[in-house]
Each structure stands twice: as structure tokens, then as C-alpha cells.
Wavefront OBJ file of the C-alpha trace (Angstrom):
o trace
v 56.230 0.483 -28.995
v 55.615 -3.343 -28.873
v 53.830 -5.190 -31.383
v 52.751 -8.493 -32.686
v 54.494 -9.050 -35.881
v 52.479 -11.133 -38.850
v 51.764 -11.586 -42.009
v 49.189 -10.637 -44.563
v 50.237 -12.333 -47.802
v 53.792 -12.184 -48.220
v 54.416 -9.050 -46.632
v 54.612 -8.119 -42.432
v 52.426 -6.481 -40.745
v 52.072 -5.337 -36.976
v 49.369 -4.497 -34.578
v 49.749 -2.385 -31.118
v 50.111 -4.750 -28.564
v 48.162 -2.912 -26.404
v 44.648 -3.546 -28.694
v 45.193 -7.348 -28.059
v 43.386 -9.487 -25.697
v 45.012 -12.632 -26.464
v 46.115 -14.863 -29.562
v 44.755 -17.952 -29.706
v 45.853 -21.115 -32.026
v 43.770 -22.140 -35.014
v 40.284 -23.153 -33.822
v 37.276 -24.330 -35.537
v 35.000 -21.582 -36.467
v 31.268 -21.882 -37.053
v 30.320 -21.009 -40.740
v 28.079 -18.323 -41.123
v 26.137 -18.884 -44.152
v 26.075 -15.399 -46.481
v 28.195 -13.833 -44.187
v 29.884 -11.216 -46.342
v 33.164 -11.490 -47.861
v 36.395 -11.409 -45.233
v 34.340 -13.358 -42.512
v 35.697 -16.302 -41.247
v 33.293 -17.375 -39.245
v 32.414 -17.288 -35.222
v 34.757 -18.401 -32.033
v 32.991 -19.329 -28.524
v 35.120 -17.447 -26.203
v 34.012 -18.723 -22.703
v 30.484 -18.315 -23.843
v 30.925 -15.373 -25.647
v 30.187 -14.897 -29.535
v 33.196 -13.499 -31.236
v 33.124 -12.984 -34.927
v 36.045 -13.638 -37.023
v 37.785 -11.489 -39.632
v 40.218 -13.089 -42.100
v 42.963 -10.445 -42.448
v 43.740 -11.768 -46.357
v 40.851 -11.249 -47.292
v 40.161 -7.802 -45.992
v 43.169 -7.117 -48.127
v 41.935 -8.383 -51.138
v 44.082 -11.746 -51.267
v 43.057 -15.118 -51.566
v 41.692 -16.545 -48.130
v 44.386 -17.220 -44.689
v 45.960 -20.865 -45.781
v 45.904 -23.051 -42.354
v 49.121 -23.447 -41.297
v 51.069 -24.195 -38.183
v 51.478 -20.476 -37.520
v 48.175 -19.051 -38.043
v 46.402 -17.943 -35.412
v 43.263 -16.236 -34.561
v 44.105 -12.869 -32.223
v 41.544 -11.572 -30.215
v 41.484 -7.756 -30.221
v 39.541 -4.926 -28.387
v 37.889 -3.106 -31.713
v 36.282 0.010 -30.752
v 33.553 0.904 -33.297
v 32.889 4.585 -34.411
v 30.187 4.782 -31.984
v 32.559 4.481 -28.864
v 31.615 0.833 -28.140
v 33.516 -2.038 -27.779
v 33.466 -5.465 -29.292
v 36.101 -8.305 -28.728
v 36.983 -9.220 -32.727
v 38.889 -11.864 -33.993
v 42.014 -11.745 -36.946
v 42.638 -15.037 -38.566
v 46.282 -13.776 -39.188
v 48.874 -15.959 -40.929
v 52.690 -16.733 -40.053
v 52.264 -15.260 -36.513
v 55.873 -14.159 -35.426
v 55.478 -13.149 -31.778
v 56.150 -9.262 -29.905
v 58.681 -7.205 -31.281
v 60.076 -3.237 -30.223
v 59.100 -1.283 -33.362
v 61.015 1.948 -32.815
v 58.262 4.962 -32.597
v 60.555 7.323 -34.015
v 61.072 5.016 -36.883
v 57.700 4.868 -37.975
v 56.728 6.976 -41.251
v 54.372 7.406 -43.585
v 53.998 5.217 -46.259
v 52.955 7.581 -49.166
v 50.693 5.371 -50.871
v 47.109 6.125 -50.456
v 46.184 1.908 -50.471
v 43.690 0.371 -47.465
v 42.335 2.290 -45.415
v 43.698 0.069 -42.667
v 47.320 0.262 -43.567
v 49.167 2.612 -41.128
v 52.754 3.713 -41.036
v 55.479 1.832 -42.062
v 59.075 1.585 -40.195
v 61.975 -0.458 -41.360
v 64.291 -3.024 -39.826
v 66.476 -6.228 -40.569
v 63.627 -7.826 -41.677
v 62.593 -5.468 -43.866
v 59.443 -3.371 -43.904
v 57.070 -3.650 -41.545
v 53.414 -1.813 -41.452
v 50.893 -1.175 -39.011
v 47.186 -1.953 -39.124
v 45.052 0.516 -37.564
v 41.987 -1.335 -35.949
v 39.702 1.680 -36.214
v 39.822 2.124 -39.799
v 40.174 -2.027 -40.340
v 35.747 -2.718 -40.415
v 34.128 -1.095 -43.588
v 31.187 0.270 -42.282
v 28.683 -2.353 -44.124
v 30.939 -5.375 -42.586
v 30.869 -3.455 -39.342
v 27.510 -3.170 -38.859
v 26.652 -6.779 -40.241
v 29.456 -7.937 -37.569
v 28.050 -5.910 -34.733
v 24.044 -5.736 -34.411
v 22.486 -3.876 -31.768
v 20.161 -5.764 -29.316
v 17.278 -3.819 -31.515
v 18.473 -5.067 -34.509
v 20.287 -1.407 -35.795
v 23.541 -1.520 -36.508
l 1 2 3 4 5 6 7 8 9 10 11 12 13 14 15 16 17 18 19 20 21 22 23 24 25 26 27 28 29 30 31 32 33 34 35 36 37 38 39 40 41 42 43 44 45 46 47 48 49 50 51 52 53 54 55 56 57 58 59 60 61 62 63 64 65 66 67 68 69 70 71 72 73 74 75 76 77 78 79 80 81 82 83 84 85 86 87 88 89 90 91 92 93 94 95 96 97 98 99 100 101 102 103 104 105 106 107 108 109 110 111 112 113 114 115 116 117 118 119 120 121 122 123 124 125 126 127 128 129 130 131 132 133 134 135 136 137 138 139 140 141 142 143 144 145 146 147 148 149 150 151 152
């Protein structure tokens, strides 16, 4: 399985490449006063407003540092109701695409953040999958993706 490799804090994580729409350099985001914790801001993607969440903050860490390899990963996020939304993920130390052997994936054995999936080991250590379907808590999802009638 092809995956985009990046870091949250000191550890390596991966997103299935099929969910990644594009990877952008770190751009200036529109700040959203009183936005929920974890919301980094809003990105204008060809006239479409795209909310951006900070993966470090969602993981309970300090905000992602602004380094040369910090990126905004645009993914196709599918809400539990089936609606698809573009979502930006602020990710640090994006390393690129790598092959993660499906047969090497194992359950971690530790109940941690609900968005943390299976793990695999390679020459660089352990890499853990981020499961997009479980990434956003219900309250954050409702704040980010309001329906046109104002209902979550």
C-alpha cells in the first residue's frame, strides 16, 4: 500500500495515498477567532474554503512548527453521514510517499487516540496509520462542516 509519510511530534505516521488529493506548501491561513482547539485556519483552494486542522494539536501536542517541510495535506474526508468534504491537515516533516507492506500491518495493542490505526515496522522504525474516518471528534466535525441550513 502506498502511503504519505509525515510526523506528528517525534513519531512517524502515514496516510493511505488514495485519500490524499494534494500536498501544498505551508500557506498563510485565514485565522478563525474562537475556533475550536485544533483548527489551524481556513485555506482558499481555487475559490473553495477548506478548513485546516493541526494534526499535532489533535494529538494533544503543541501546534505544528512552521518548518520548510511542514505541509498542508488536502484529503477527501468522508463524514459519518456519507458527505465528502475537502479537509486540510497541517502535517510536520512530510517525507513523501513510501510503500507500507499490508502484510506487515499489525494492531498496536494500545488504546490511544481513536484516529490511530495499525502499525508497521521498517528500517526507520515504527510507522502508524492515521484513520481519517476517526480523525475528527463529533463536536469538531460539526463545527467544521455546517450544512447550508445551519444544522451540523
